[in-house]
C-alpha positions as CSV (number, residue, x, y, z in Angstrom):
1,M,-3.4,5.8,25.2
2,K,-1.7,4.8,22.0
3,M,0.8,7.2,20.4
4,F,0.2,6.2,16.8
5,D,-3.0,5.4,14.8
6,I,-1.1,3.3,12.3
7,A,2.4,1.6,12.2
8,V,3.5,0.4,8.8
9,I,5.7,-2.6,8.4
10,G,6.8,-2.1,4.8
11,E,9.4,-1.9,2.1
12,L,11.1,1.4,1.2
13,N,12.4,2.4,-2.3
14,A,12.4,5.5,-4.5
15,D,10.4,5.6,-7.7
16,L,11.7,6.9,-11.0
17,I,8.6,7.5,-13.1
18,L,8.9,8.0,-16.9
19,T,5.9,9.2,-18.9
20,G,5.2,9.6,-22.6
21,A,6.5,7.2,-25.2
22,V,7.8,4.7,-22.6
23,K,7.4,1.4,-24.5
24,P,11.1,0.5,-24.9
25,A,12.7,-0.5,-28.3
26,F,15.8,-2.6,-27.9
27,G,18.7,-2.5,-30.4
28,Q,20.4,0.5,-28.8
29,V,17.5,2.7,-29.8
30,E,17.3,6.0,-27.8
31,Q,13.8,7.3,-27.2
32,I,12.7,10.7,-25.8
33,V,10.1,10.6,-23.1
34,D,7.9,13.5,-21.9
35,D,8.9,13.7,-18.3
36,A,10.9,12.0,-15.5
37,T,10.0,12.2,-11.8
38,L,12.0,10.9,-8.8
39,T,9.5,10.5,-6.0
40,V,8.5,8.5,-3.0
41,G,8.1,4.9,-4.0
42,S,7.0,1.6,-2.4
43,S,3.5,0.6,-1.4
44,G,4.1,1.0,2.3
45,A,5.6,4.5,2.0
46,I,2.9,5.8,-0.3
47,F,0.3,4.4,2.0
48,A,2.0,6.0,5.0
49,C,2.1,9.4,3.3
50,G,-1.6,9.1,2.3
51,A,-2.7,8.2,5.9
52,A,-0.7,11.1,7.4
53,R,-2.2,13.4,4.8
54,L,-5.7,12.4,6.0
55,G,-4.6,13.4,9.6
56,L,-3.7,10.0,11.1
57,K,-0.5,9.7,13.2
58,V,1.7,7.3,11.3
59,A,5.0,5.5,12.2
60,Y,7.2,3.5,9.8
61,C,9.1,0.3,10.5
62,G,11.4,-0.5,7.6
63,L,15.0,-0.7,6.3
64,V,17.1,1.4,3.9
65,G,20.7,1.4,2.8
66,D,23.2,4.2,3.8
67,D,22.9,5.8,0.4
68,Q,21.3,8.6,-1.6
69,F,18.0,6.8,-2.2
70,G,17.7,5.8,1.5
71,R,18.3,9.4,2.7
72,F,15.8,10.6,0.1
73,M,13.1,8.3,1.4
74,L,13.7,9.2,5.0
75,E,13.6,12.9,4.2
76,K,10.4,12.7,2.2
77,L,8.6,10.6,4.8
78,D,9.6,13.0,7.6
79,E,8.5,16.0,5.4
80,R,5.0,14.4,5.2
81,G,4.7,13.8,8.9
82,V,5.5,10.1,9.1
83,D,7.6,9.1,12.2
84,V,10.7,7.3,10.9
85,A,12.3,6.3,14.2
86,G,11.6,2.7,13.4
87,V,13.4,2.7,10.1
88,L,16.9,1.1,10.2
89,V,19.8,2.1,8.1
90,D,22.1,-0.8,7.0
91,P,25.3,0.1,5.2
92,A,25.5,-3.5,3.9
93,V,22.5,-3.1,1.5
94,K,21.4,-0.8,-1.2
95,T,18.1,0.9,-1.0
96,G,15.6,-0.5,-3.5
97,L,14.6,1.4,-6.7
98,S,11.7,1.0,-9.1
99,V,11.6,2.4,-12.6
100,I,8.0,2.9,-13.7
101,L,7.1,3.2,-17.3
102,S,3.8,5.0,-17.0
103,L,1.0,5.2,-19.6
104,G,-1.4,7.0,-17.3
105,D,-3.9,4.3,-16.5
106,D,-1.4,1.5,-16.9
107,R,2.2,1.0,-16.2
108,A,5.2,-1.4,-16.3
109,I,7.5,-1.6,-13.3
110,L,11.2,-2.6,-13.1
111,T,12.4,-3.1,-9.5
112,H,15.8,-3.6,-7.9
113,L,14.9,-5.2,-4.5
114,G,17.9,-4.2,-2.5
115,S,16.8,-3.4,1.1
116,I,13.2,-4.2,0.2
117,A,13.8,-7.9,0.7
118,A,16.2,-7.5,3.7
119,L,14.0,-6.5,6.7
120,R,13.5,-9.3,9.3
121,A,10.6,-9.6,11.7
122,D,13.0,-9.4,14.7
123,Q,14.2,-6.0,13.5
124,V,10.7,-4.5,13.7
125,S,10.4,-2.2,16.7
126,N,8.3,-3.7,19.4
127,T,8.2,-0.4,21.1
128,I,6.4,1.2,18.1
129,L,4.1,-1.8,17.7
130,G,3.1,-1.5,21.4
131,R,2.1,2.1,20.9
132,T,-0.1,1.8,17.9
133,R,-3.8,1.1,17.3
134,H,-3.3,-0.6,14.0
135,V,-0.6,-2.2,12.0
136,H,-0.5,-2.2,8.1
137,V,1.8,-4.6,6.2
138,S,2.6,-3.9,2.6
139,S,4.2,-5.9,-0.3
140,F,4.2,-9.3,1.4
141,F,5.7,-11.1,-1.6
142,L,8.7,-8.7,-1.9
143,Q,9.6,-8.7,1.7
144,H,11.4,-12.0,1.6
145,A,13.2,-11.9,5.0
146,L,10.1,-10.6,6.8
147,R,7.8,-13.4,5.8
148,P,9.0,-16.3,8.1
149,G,8.5,-14.3,11.3
150,L,5.5,-12.2,10.3
151,P,2.7,-14.5,11.6
152,M,4.2,-14.6,15.1
153,L,4.8,-10.8,15.0
154,L,1.2,-10.1,14.0
155,A,-0.2,-12.5,16.5
156,A,1.7,-10.7,19.3
157,T,0.5,-7.3,17.8
158,R,-3.1,-8.4,17.9
159,G,-2.6,-9.8,21.4
160,A,-1.6,-6.4,22.5
161,G,-4.9,-4.9,21.2
162,A,-4.0,-3.6,17.7
163,T,-5.8,-4.5,14.5
164,V,-3.9,-5.6,11.4
165,S,-4.3,-5.0,7.6
166,L,-2.4,-6.5,4.7
167,D,-2.0,-5.5,1.1
168,T,0.2,-8.2,-0.5
169,N,0.6,-6.6,-3.9
170,W,1.6,-8.8,-6.9
171,D,3.6,-11.9,-6.4
172,P,6.4,-11.9,-9.1
173,T,6.8,-15.6,-8.7
174,E,3.1,-16.2,-9.0
175,R,3.1,-18.9,-6.4
176,W,0.7,-16.9,-4.2
177,N,1.6,-18.4,-0.8
178,D,5.1,-18.4,0.7
179,G,3.6,-18.3,4.2
180,L,0.6,-16.1,3.2
181,T,-2.0,-18.7,4.4
182,E,-0.5,-18.6,8.0
183,T,-0.2,-14.8,7.9
184,L,-3.8,-14.2,6.9
185,R,-4.9,-15.9,10.2
186,H,-3.7,-12.8,11.9
187,V,-5.2,-10.2,9.5
188,D,-8.4,-8.2,10.2
189,V,-8.6,-6.2,6.9
190,F,-7.3,-7.7,3.6
191,L,-6.9,-5.3,0.6
192,P,-6.0,-7.0,-2.6
193,N,-6.9,-5.9,-6.2
194,T,-9.0,-8.2,-8.4
195,Q,-6.2,-10.1,-10.0
196,E,-4.5,-10.7,-6.6
197,A,-7.8,-11.8,-4.9
198,L,-8.5,-14.3,-7.7
199,A,-5.0,-15.8,-7.5
200,I,-4.8,-15.9,-3.7
201,A,-8.2,-17.5,-3.4
202,G,-7.7,-19.9,-6.3
203,A,-11.1,-18.8,-7.6
204,P,-12.5,-18.4,-11.1
205,S,-14.7,-15.4,-10.3
206,L,-14.6,-12.4,-8.0
207,E,-17.7,-13.5,-6.1
208,Q,-16.1,-16.9,-5.3
209,A,-12.9,-15.2,-4.3
210,L,-14.8,-12.9,-1.9
211,S,-16.7,-15.8,-0.5
212,R,-13.6,-17.9,0.1
213,L,-11.5,-15.1,1.6
214,S,-14.3,-13.7,3.8
215,R,-14.6,-17.1,5.5
216,R,-11.0,-16.5,6.9
217,I,-10.8,-12.7,7.2
218,A,-13.3,-10.3,8.9
219,T,-13.1,-7.6,6.3
220,V,-12.1,-8.2,2.6
221,V,-11.8,-5.3,0.2
222,V,-11.1,-5.8,-3.5
223,K,-9.8,-2.8,-5.5
224,Q,-11.0,-2.8,-9.1
225,G,-9.1,0.2,-10.6
226,S,-11.3,2.6,-12.5
227,A,-14.3,0.4,-11.8
228,G,-14.2,1.2,-8.1
229,A,-14.1,-1.4,-5.3
230,I,-16.1,-4.0,-3.5
231,A,-16.0,-5.0,0.2
232,R,-17.4,-7.8,2.3
233,Q,-17.7,-7.8,6.1
234,G,-19.6,-10.9,7.4
235,E,-22.9,-11.1,5.6
236,T,-22.6,-7.5,4.3
237,T,-21.3,-6.7,0.8
238,V,-21.1,-3.2,-0.6
239,E,-19.8,-1.8,-3.9
240,D,-18.7,1.6,-5.0
241,A,-18.3,2.6,-8.7
242,G,-15.4,4.9,-8.0
243,F,-14.9,8.5,-9.3
244,R,-14.1,9.7,-12.8
245,V,-11.1,12.1,-12.7
246,P,-8.5,13.1,-15.3
247,V,-5.7,10.6,-14.8
248,V,-2.0,11.6,-15.1
249,D,-0.5,8.6,-13.4
250,S,-2.1,5.7,-11.5
251,T,1.1,4.8,-9.5
252,G,0.2,4.2,-5.9
253,A,-3.6,4.8,-6.3
254,G,-4.3,1.5,-4.6
255,D,-2.1,2.5,-1.6
256,S,-4.0,5.8,-1.3
257,F,-7.2,3.9,-1.4
258,D,-5.9,1.7,1.5
259,A,-5.2,4.9,3.4
260,G,-8.7,6.2,2.9
261,F,-10.4,2.9,3.7
262,L,-8.4,2.5,6.9
263,Y,-9.2,6.0,8.0
264,G,-12.8,5.1,7.9
265,Y,-12.2,1.7,9.5
266,L,-10.3,3.2,12.4
267,H,-13.0,5.8,12.9
268,E,-15.7,3.1,13.0
269,W,-17.6,4.4,10.0
270,G,-20.1,2.2,8.1
271,L,-18.7,-0.1,5.5
272,A,-20.2,1.8,2.5
273,E,-19.0,5.2,3.7
274,T,-15.5,3.7,4.4
275,L,-15.3,2.2,0.9
276,T,-16.4,5.5,-0.7
277,L,-13.6,7.4,1.1
278,G,-11.1,4.8,-0.1
279,C,-12.2,5.2,-3.7
280,A,-12.1,9.0,-3.4
281,C,-8.6,9.0,-2.0
282,G,-7.4,6.6,-4.7
283,A,-8.9,8.7,-7.5
284,L,-7.5,12.0,-6.3
285,S,-4.0,10.5,-6.0
286,T,-3.8,10.1,-9.8
287,R,-3.7,13.8,-10.5
288,S,0.1,13.9,-10.9
289,A,3.1,11.7,-11.6
290,G,4.0,9.5,-8.6
291,G,1.9,8.4,-5.7
292,V,2.2,11.1,-3.1
293,D,2.2,14.7,-4.5
294,T,-1.6,15.0,-5.0
295,Q,-2.8,12.7,-2.2
296,A,-6.1,13.9,-0.8
297,T,-6.7,15.7,2.5
298,L,-9.9,14.5,4.2
299,G,-11.6,17.8,3.1
300,E,-10.7,17.3,-0.5
301,A,-11.9,13.7,-0.5
302,Q,-15.2,14.7,1.2
303,K,-15.7,17.5,-1.4
304,L,-15.3,15.0,-4.2
305,I,-17.8,12.6,-2.6
306,A,-20.3,15.5,-2.1
307,Q,-20.0,16.5,-5.7
308,R,-20.9,13.0,-6.8
309,R,-23.9,12.9,-4.5
């Protein structure tokens, strides 16, 4: 009997989100913005909070510094029911921080990596991985120290009976590899957005990207923002047009989508139903600034789905 439904191997940082007139003007110009919110940041943490909100038992394997932002992240994860026993505290590093300039449906992100890039594969708790049904890896391209040992770690995880998902997020260097090809050999569910899928597959169209990626990975899911999402599993392809909701801030919507999709995946739902839940969870997360404060319960997501029907 496994203790956890999902263990996240991910980065940890706080998000400072500014909304309003956020396009900066240099030359020592001071601008007044509408609001500022300090909240849970990082793809992995937002995903973990979303999965726990849906009722899954979630553990986190990560690294923070012995500082105010690190303590903030551990406290917020714990408040949301995420087990943080696998998070290491290293006084030698600073916890990462992202400043997000949010326009609602679009954003610019300034990130100090700090501890984000410091976690190594040999620091990830084998005890936690041995007690989980599924492992989710976030922000592949930002986790520099993790990448070299990740393929072997995931191979051992799958050998112990767990399934694996990966959401790479954007590659700031735009090289789109750095060990990704080898890592994808050990992934069951791949969750890029459209731009990431095209770049990783080296394809000129989404259809070609899906075709190339699905030859290597059992389940490929491509997030398309307000246009919904598309998924391919073997010979089966399904699309969902998404949900129209008033958007305050789209930060973390893709991570909340991942949480919804993996809830359905772990409960062995059909692909179409699973994709729809992911879209509903992603949409509902945009109701407030930051990625976690309005993440959906399973009941809220199902209500939105029923209203569309």
